[in-house]
C-alpha positions in Angstrom: 96.1 154.8 75.9 96.7 158.6 76.3 94.2 161.0 75.9 94.3 164.9 74.9 91.6 167.6 74.3 91.0 168.0 70.6 92.3 171.4 69.5 89.5 172.4 67.2 86.5 170.3 67.8 84.8 168.4 70.8 86.0 165.2 71.9 89.5 163.7 72.5 93.0 162.8 70.4 93.9 158.9 71.3 97.1 157.5 71.1 97.0 153.6 71.8 99.7 151.3 72.9 100.7 148.2 71.0 98.6 145.9 73.2 95.5 148.1 72.4 96.2 148.7 69.3 96.1 144.8 68.9 93.2 144.3 71.0 91.1 147.3 68.7 92.5 145.1 65.4 91.3 141.9 67.0 87.8 143.3 67.6 87.1 143.4 64.3 84.2 141.3 62.6 85.8 140.1 59.4 89.0 140.2 57.2 88.2 143.3 55.2 87.5 145.3 58.5 91.1 144.0 60.1 92.4 145.2 56.7 91.2 148.6 56.8 92.1 149.0 60.4 95.6 147.5 59.6 96.2 149.8 57.0 95.7 152.5 59.0 97.3 151.4 62.0 100.3 150.0 61.0 100.9 151.9 57.6 99.6 155.0 58.8 97.1 155.5 56.0 94.5 158.3 56.4 90.8 156.8 55.8 90.5 158.0 52.3 93.9 157.3 51.2 93.1 153.5 52.5 90.0 153.6 50.5 92.1 154.1 47.1 94.6 151.4 47.5 94.2 148.6 45.1 95.9 145.1 44.6 98.7 146.6 42.6 99.5 149.2 45.0 101.1 146.5 47.0 104.6 145.9 46.1 107.5 144.2 47.5 110.9 146.0 47.0 114.4 145.4 48.0 113.3 147.4 51.5 110.5 144.9 51.7 107.0 145.2 51.6 105.4 148.7 51.1 102.1 150.1 49.7 101.9 153.0 46.9 99.9 155.9 48.1 99.7 158.2 45.0 99.8 161.8 45.1 96.5 162.6 43.7 95.2 160.7 46.7 96.8 162.5 49.4 96.1 165.4 51.4 99.4 166.8 50.9 99.6 166.1 47.1 102.8 164.1 47.5 103.6 160.6 46.9 105.3 158.0 49.3 105.8 154.7 50.0 105.0 153.8 53.7 106.1 150.0 54.8 103.3 147.5 55.1 103.9 144.1 57.1 103.7 140.9 55.6 100.4 139.8 57.0 98.8 143.3 55.0 100.9 142.0 52.0 99.4 138.4 52.3 95.7 139.6 53.1 96.1 141.9 50.1 97.1 139.3 47.7 94.4 137.0 48.6 91.7 139.6 48.4 93.0 140.3 44.9 92.5 136.9 43.7 88.6 137.9 43.6 88.4 141.6 42.2 90.3 143.0 39.4 94.2 144.9 39.9 92.9 148.1 39.7 90.0 147.8 42.0 89.7 149.4 45.5 90.9 146.3 48.1 88.3 148.2 50.5 85.2 149.2 48.5 83.2 151.2 50.9 82.3 154.9 52.0 84.4 157.0 54.5 81.8 156.6 56.9 81.4 152.7 56.9 85.0 152.7 57.7 84.4 155.4 60.8 81.6 153.1 62.1 84.0 150.2 61.7 86.4 151.7 64.4 83.6 152.9 66.2 81.7 149.4 66.8 85.4 147.8 67.3 86.3 150.5 69.8 82.9 149.9 71.4 84.0 146.2 71.9 87.2 147.0 73.3 85.4 149.5 75.9 82.9 146.9 76.8 85.6 144.3 77.2 88.1 146.3 79.5 85.7 149.1 81.0 88.4 151.8 79.8 86.1 154.8 79.0 88.7 156.2 76.7 87.7 153.5 74.0 84.5 155.9 73.3 86.7 158.7 71.7 88.6 156.7 69.3 88.3 157.5 65.1 90.2 156.2 62.1 92.5 159.4 62.3 93.6 158.1 65.9 95.1 154.9 64.2 97.6 157.1 62.1 98.4 159.2 64.9 99.3 156.3 67.0 101.1 154.8 64.3 103.4 158.0 64.0 104.4 157.8 67.9 104.8 154.2 68.1 107.2 154.3 65.4 109.3 157.0 67.2 109.0 154.8 70.4 110.6 152.3 68.5 113.5 154.1 67.9 112.7 154.8 63.9 114.2 158.4 62.6 112.0 161.0 62.9 112.9 162.3 59.1 111.8 158.5 58.2 108.7 158.5 60.1 107.6 161.8 58.3 108.5 160.8 55.1 106.5 157.4 55.3 103.6 159.2 56.8 103.5 162.2 54.6 104.5 164.9 56.7 106.6 167.6 55.4 106.0 170.1 58.1 107.9 169.1 61.6 105.7 171.6 63.8 102.3 170.3 62.3 103.4 166.6 63.0 104.5 167.4 66.9 101.4 169.5 67.4 98.7 167.4 65.9 100.1 164.2 65.9 103.0 163.4 68.4 101.5 162.4 71.9 103.0 162.1 75.3 105.3 159.2 75.1 104.9 156.2 77.1 106.4 155.8 80.5 108.3 152.7 79.0 109.7 155.1 76.2 110.7 157.6 78.4 112.7 154.8 81.1 114.7 154.0 78.1 115.6 157.3 76.7 116.6 158.4 80.1 119.6 155.4 79.8 120.6 156.7 76.4 121.9 160.3 78.3 125.1 159.3 80.9 124.5 162.0 83.3 120.8 160.8 83.6 121.2 157.1 84.0 124.6 157.6 86.1 122.6 159.5 88.8 120.0 157.2 88.7 122.4 154.1 89.4 124.3 156.7 91.7 121.3 157.4 93.7 120.1 153.6 94.3 123.7 152.7 95.1 123.6 155.8 97.5 120.3 154.5 99.0 121.5 151.0 99.4 124.6 152.4 101.1 122.8 154.7 103.5 120.7 152.0 104.4 123.3 149.5 105.3 125.3 152.5 107.5 121.7 152.8 109.2 121.9 149.1 109.9 125.3 149.3 111.5 124.5 152.4 113.6 121.5 150.2 114.7 123.6 147.2 115.6 126.1 149.1 117.0 123.4 150.8 119.5 121.8 147.6 120.2 125.5 145.8 121.1 126.2 148.7 123.6 123.1 148.6 125.3 123.4 144.7 125.7 126.8 145.6 127.4 125.8 148.6 129.6 122.9 145.7 130.9 125.4 143.0 131.8 127.4 145.7 133.6 
């Protein structure tokens, strides 16, 4: 879990790692809550965008499963189609059997979503003892999603298109978090001189230790020879 001060209000911005994302989703109380968190944490929908999704908005295309986010429901006023997992698609289609095609999948007040995330985070905090859970909000799921996509190697331009970010600086300043240690180590290995230097240093250290060990044995042999004399 990575935390940063919020620039405009009290509290912290939060970026979850993959295991924490799974933990939070698993802490929901029912399928409806789980679906809501999946649409935010796995497809990057804002809270109000998620509340506008209908069964008809979940589509299967030649590039996989997607959710249609209509321009009038977005903050930027631009249409987009972020991907959804097969799990989300199947959940949504199952729930669609009980409602009309144009009815909202999650027919709740925005404040209710805020409470769902807060209560799931409280359960995670009680289980793990991590105090950072107290700061988790629905919007942190979106910022977590964007950063996790970049860490997975998705092109920044694709992440921005899926998330509806038209301005790289806005995305960088308000959403992009500190990368995980695993991501930093992986990225180092993509740069020849950084990767080679690490290996060279390791080999140099081993060589230095071997030389030191050899000198030590030499001193011991000399001391033994002098004792025999």
